C-alpha positions in Angstrom: -33.7 -53.5 27.6 -32.5 -53.9 31.3 -34.5 -51.5 34.2 -33.6 -50.0 37.4 -35.7 -49.8 40.7 -34.6 -48.1 44.1 -34.6 -51.2 46.9 -33.2 -51.0 50.6 -31.2 -48.5 49.5 -29.8 -50.2 46.4 -30.4 -49.2 42.3 -30.8 -52.4 41.0 -30.5 -53.2 37.4 -32.9 -56.5 35.8 -32.8 -57.6 32.6 -35.3 -58.1 30.5 -36.8 -62.3 30.5 -37.8 -63.5 26.8 -39.7 -66.2 25.6 -39.2 -69.2 27.6 -39.7 -73.4 26.1 -40.9 -74.9 29.5 -41.8 -74.8 33.2 -39.6 -76.0 35.8 -38.6 -76.2 39.2 -35.7 -75.6 40.8 -34.6 -78.1 44.1 -31.9 -76.1 46.4 -33.2 -77.4 49.8 -31.5 -75.4 52.3 -28.9 -73.2 49.7 -30.9 -70.6 48.6 -29.8 -67.8 51.5 -26.4 -69.6 50.4 -23.9 -69.2 48.2 -24.1 -73.1 47.2 -27.1 -72.3 46.2 -25.3 -70.4 43.1 -27.3 -72.0 40.2 -30.5 -71.7 41.6 -29.4 -67.8 41.6 -28.8 -67.8 38.4 -31.7 -69.5 37.0 -34.0 -67.1 38.9 -32.1 -64.0 37.9 -32.1 -64.9 34.0 -33.2 -68.4 32.4 -34.5 -68.4 28.0 -34.6 -72.2 28.4 -36.9 -72.5 30.7 -40.2 -70.7 32.6 -38.8 -71.5 36.4 -42.4 -71.8 38.3 -40.6 -72.0 41.7 -37.8 -72.6 44.0 -38.0 -75.8 46.9 -36.1 -74.9 50.1 -38.3 -75.3 52.8 -35.8 -72.9 55.0 -36.6 -70.2 52.8 -40.4 -71.3 52.1 -42.8 -68.2 52.0 -40.4 -65.8 50.4 -40.0 -64.6 46.8 -36.6 -65.9 45.2 -36.1 -62.5 44.0 -36.8 -60.3 46.7 -34.6 -62.6 48.5 -31.6 -62.5 46.7 -31.7 -59.1 45.1 -34.6 -57.1 46.9 -37.0 -56.9 43.7 -39.6 -59.3 43.4 -39.5 -61.7 40.7 -42.6 -63.7 41.1 -41.0 -66.8 41.6 -42.1 -68.7 45.2 -40.4 -70.4 47.2 -42.1 -73.4 48.5 -41.2 -76.1 51.4 -41.1 -79.1 49.5 -42.0 -80.9 45.5 -45.7 -81.7 46.3 -46.1 -77.4 47.0 -44.2 -76.7 44.0 -46.6 -79.4 41.9 -49.8 -78.2 43.0 -49.4 -74.3 42.0 -51.4 -72.7 39.6 -50.1 -72.2 35.8 -49.6 -75.1 33.0 -48.0 -78.1 34.1 -44.4 -78.2 35.1 -41.9 -80.9 33.3 -38.8 -80.3 34.9 -36.6 -80.5 37.9 -33.5 -78.5 38.4 -31.5 -79.6 40.7 -30.0 -76.0 42.0 -27.3 -76.3 44.4 -23.7 -76.4 43.8 -21.3 -77.4 46.1 -18.0 -78.1 46.1 -18.2 -81.4 46.4 -20.7 -81.7 43.3 -22.3 -85.1 45.2 -25.4 -85.6 45.9 -26.8 -85.9 49.5 -28.9 -89.1 50.4 -32.3 -86.5 50.7 -31.1 -85.5 47.4 -31.3 -88.1 45.9 -35.1 -89.1 47.4 -36.3 -85.9 46.7 -35.6 -86.5 42.5 -37.0 -89.8 42.8 -40.0 -88.2 43.8 -39.8 -85.2 40.8 -39.5 -88.4 38.1 -42.1 -90.5 40.1 -44.0 -87.2 39.3 -43.0 -87.5 35.8 -40.9 -84.8 35.8 -37.3 -84.5 33.6 -34.3 -84.2 36.0 -31.5 -81.7 35.2 -28.3 -81.5 36.7 -25.0 -79.7 37.1 -23.3 -82.4 39.4 -20.4 -84.0 39.1 -22.1 -87.3 39.6 -23.6 -88.3 36.8 -27.2 -89.7 37.3 -27.3 -91.3 33.8 -24.7 -93.6 35.3 -26.9 -94.7 38.2 -28.8 -97.6 38.0 -31.3 -96.6 39.9 -31.8 -93.4 38.4 -31.3 -95.4 35.1 -34.1 -97.5 35.6 -36.7 -94.9 37.1 -36.0 -92.6 34.1 -37.0 -95.6 32.1 -40.1 -96.6 34.5 -41.5 -93.0 34.7 -40.9 -92.2 30.7 -38.4 -89.4 31.5 -35.2 -87.8 30.7 -32.2 -87.3 32.3 -29.6 -84.4 31.7 -26.3 -84.3 33.5 -25.2 -80.9 32.2 -21.4 -81.3 33.4 -21.0 -84.3 31.4 -18.0 -83.8 29.5 -18.2 -84.8 25.4 -16.2 -88.5 24.7 -12.9 -88.7 24.2 -12.7 -89.0 20.9 -14.1 -85.8 20.6 -12.5 -83.6 22.6 -10.5 -81.0 20.9 -6.9 -79.8 21.7 -6.0 -76.1 21.1 -4.8 -75.7 17.8 -4.6 -71.8 17.2 -7.7 -71.7 15.6 -8.7 -69.1 18.3 -6.7 -66.4 15.4 -10.4 -66.9 13.3 -12.0 -65.2 16.3 -11.7 -61.9 14.8 -13.5 -59.6 17.6 -12.9 -58.2 20.6 -12.6 -60.8 23.2 -13.5 -60.2 27.4 -13.1 -62.2 29.5 -14.7 -61.9 32.9 -12.6 -63.2 35.4 -12.5 -63.0 39.6 -10.6 -63.2 43.0 -12.5 -66.0 44.0 -15.3 -68.5 42.8 -19.3 -67.9 43.2 -18.2 -64.2 43.8 -21.4 -63.1 40.4 -18.9 -63.3 37.4 -21.9 -65.7 35.8 -24.0 -62.5 36.5 -22.1 -59.7 35.4 -21.2 -61.7 31.9 -24.4 -62.1 31.4 -25.4 -58.1 32.1 -22.7 -57.3 30.3 -23.5 -58.8 27.0 -27.5 -57.8 27.8 -26.1 -54.3 28.3 -24.2 -54.0 25.0 -26.8 -55.8 22.7 -28.7 -53.1 24.5 -26.9 -50.4 23.1 -26.4 -52.1 19.5 -23.4 -53.5 20.0 -23.1 -57.1 18.7 -21.8 -59.2 21.9 -22.5 -63.3 22.5 -21.7 -64.8 25.5 -19.7 -68.4 25.9 -20.4 -70.0 29.1 -18.0 -72.2 30.8 -20.0 -73.3 33.4 -23.0 -75.6 34.6 -25.3 -72.7 35.5 -24.8 -70.9 31.7 -25.5 -73.8 30.4 -29.1 -75.2 32.2 -30.1 -71.0 31.9 -29.8 -71.8 28.0 -26.6 -70.7 26.9 -26.0 -71.7 23.1 -22.4 -71.4 22.9 -19.8 -72.7 25.8 -18.5 -76.2 27.6 -18.6 -77.7 31.6 -15.4 -76.7 31.9 -13.9 -77.6 35.4 -15.4 -81.6 34.0 -13.1 -81.9 30.7 -9.4 -83.4 31.1 -6.9 -80.6 31.4 -5.5 -81.4 28.6 -8.3 -80.7 26.7 -9.3 -77.4 28.1 -7.4 -74.9 26.9 -9.0 -76.0 22.9 -12.1 -76.7 24.1 -12.5 -72.8 25.3 -11.0 -72.0 22.2 -13.3 -74.2 20.2 -16.3 -73.1 21.8 -15.4 -69.2 21.4 -14.8 -69.5 17.8 -18.1 -71.7 16.7 -19.4 -68.8 18.9 -17.8 -66.3 16.1 -18.2 -68.3 13.2 -22.1 -68.4 13.6 -22.6 -65.1 14.8 -20.2 -62.6 13.8 -20.3 -60.9 16.5 -18.0 -57.2 17.7 -17.9 -58.4 20.9 -17.7 -62.1 23.0 -17.6 -62.5 26.3 -16.1 -65.3 28.1 -17.6 -66.7 31.7 -14.4 -67.0 34.4 -14.7 -69.8 36.5 -13.0 -70.0 40.1 -9.9 -67.3 40.4 -5.7 -67.1 38.8 -5.0 -67.1 42.4 -7.3 -69.6 43.7 -5.4 -72.7 45.1 -8.1 -75.5 44.1 -9.8 -74.2 41.5 -7.2 -73.0 38.5 -10.3 -73.1 35.5 -9.2 -68.9 34.8 -5.4 -71.0 33.6 -7.4 -72.4 31.0 -9.6 -69.7 30.1 -6.9 -66.7 29.2 -4.7 -69.7 27.0 -7.8 -70.8 25.6 -9.5 -67.7 24.0 -6.8 -65.1 24.0 -8.6 -61.6 26.0 -8.1 -58.7 24.7 -8.9 -58.1 27.5 -10.8 -58.7 30.9 -13.1 -57.7 33.4 -12.3 -58.5 37.5 -15.1 -59.2 39.8 -14.6 -59.1 43.3 -16.6 -59.3 46.6 -15.2 -56.1 49.0 -16.6 -57.1 51.9 -15.7 -61.4 51.9 -12.3 -62.2 53.8 -11.6 -65.6 52.9 -12.5 -67.8 50.0 -15.9 -69.1 49.7 -14.7 -72.9 50.2 -11.8 -72.3 51.6 -12.3 -70.2 54.7 -8.3 -70.7 56.1 -7.8 -68.6 52.8 -7.5 -64.5 52.6 -9.0 -63.6 49.9 -6.7 -61.5 47.0 -6.9 -57.8 46.7 -7.9 -56.8 43.2 -4.6 -55.0 42.6 -2.9 -58.4 43.4 -5.1 -60.3 41.5 -4.7 -57.8 38.1 -1.1 -58.0 39.0 -1.0 -61.8 38.1 -3.5 -61.8 35.2 -1.2 -59.2 33.4 1.8 -61.4 33.7 0.3 -65.0 33.1 -1.5 -63.6 29.6 -0.7 -60.7 27.0 -4.0 -59.1 28.2 -5.2 -56.6 30.0 -7.9 -55.7 33.2 -9.8 -52.7 32.0 -12.6 -52.8 34.5 -13.4 -54.2 38.0 -17.3 -55.2 38.6 -18.0 -55.3 42.5 -20.5 -57.6 43.8 -22.3 -56.0 47.0 -22.8 -58.9 49.6 -22.8 -57.4 52.7 -22.5 -53.8 51.7 -24.9 -51.2 52.1 -25.3 -48.4 49.8 -23.1 -45.7 51.1 -20.4 -48.7 51.7 -20.7 -49.8 48.1 -20.6 -46.4 46.8 -16.8 -45.6 48.7 -16.0 -48.3 47.7 -16.2 -48.2 44.0 -14.4 -44.5 44.3 -11.6 -45.7 46.2 -10.9 -48.8 44.0 -11.8 -46.6 40.6 -9.3 -44.3 42.6 -6.7 -46.7 43.5 -7.2 -49.3 40.3 -6.8 -46.0 37.7 -9.9 -47.9 35.8 -13.7 -47.3 35.9 -15.7 -49.4 38.4 -19.0 -50.5 38.9 -21.7 -52.9 40.3 -23.3 -54.8 37.1 -26.4 -55.8 39.9 -27.1 -52.5 41.1 -25.6 -50.0 39.0 -27.3 -48.7 35.1 -25.8 -51.1 32.4 -24.5 -48.1 30.5 -22.1 -48.3 33.0 -20.6 -52.1 31.7 -21.1 -50.2 28.2 -18.7 -47.2 29.4 -16.4 -49.6 30.4 -16.4 -51.7 27.3 -15.8 -48.6 25.3 -13.5 -46.7 27.0 -11.3 -49.5 26.4 -12.4 -50.4 22.7 -13.3 -46.7 21.3 -13.3 -48.0 17.8 -17.5 -50.1 18.7 -18.6 -47.1 19.4 -17.8 -45.2 15.7 -20.2 -47.1 13.7 -24.1 -47.5 14.4 -24.1 -51.4 14.5 -21.0 -51.5 16.9 -19.4 -53.5 14.1 -15.8 -53.6 13.9 
């Protein structure tokens, strides 16, 4: 079960970590303190597939990654370079994960140099970038030479294996909740992960379907790299991932991680999530202190009210709650925002990271009281 801790006037909810498989370092040079480090952020907060041993970022070296991110020590140091990461005590590191998510999805020259050094040191590579290292002759040859593997997480299935929407979503006879947002890099994946953890801890069987590279790197069992899939197949691939999760796990709730925002001029993945998963409900994620879209400073942020109207007019669903990202806010500002949005929108409002997990459970039970009518949350 998650626990909470008071840090810098915020009560932070900390998710438990499960047993992991192998040790990894995360390369995030110059970006851990910024939005483009969101893959590294997710791996520090939660990772089932790897034990994260260190973050590589010379600009933030010397800090504890969890403390810099959330004000809570994680025991994951930020170090200046690959050599420093590999010299840390403990079992041998086997993997180097590329921890950045720039808008263009492309590697810089220094990125390539460090990743090649990691391979020469015997490390496997894991990356969610749009450039596929397995298709790069220099990296493919290095993998053979050093007997290591490359996992391009964002590489979509072969065209012959992609699936069109076929109506099979009707088989997923459970409550489906999409966590959408008002912008990219705003905390949708973190909120979706904490929501699933909170529901399971309360006795309501829940499963997460990932739609981005970070969730898949973390160890997500169900999901797809949605923005790497040709648009014709996006709804069908979302549908198939949700149906697979339901048929395998038979949960009471499936939570679908959102991407971008329905109103966003560039990131339109939310439309495919709404069409493919056909959620009965949406939880909306918003950052009150953010004034412009994260990668498009010339565009103002939408309001939660305008995004809710758009979502509910686009799909036969309802927004059952608002979750806040407290970036740039102190405790007083966050508490005021929660109260103001709750009064304005007349729906439950919380911060998934800084408030108790019970608020997320209450948000779902308020919308679906039938989930609380049986001990195991089964419908």
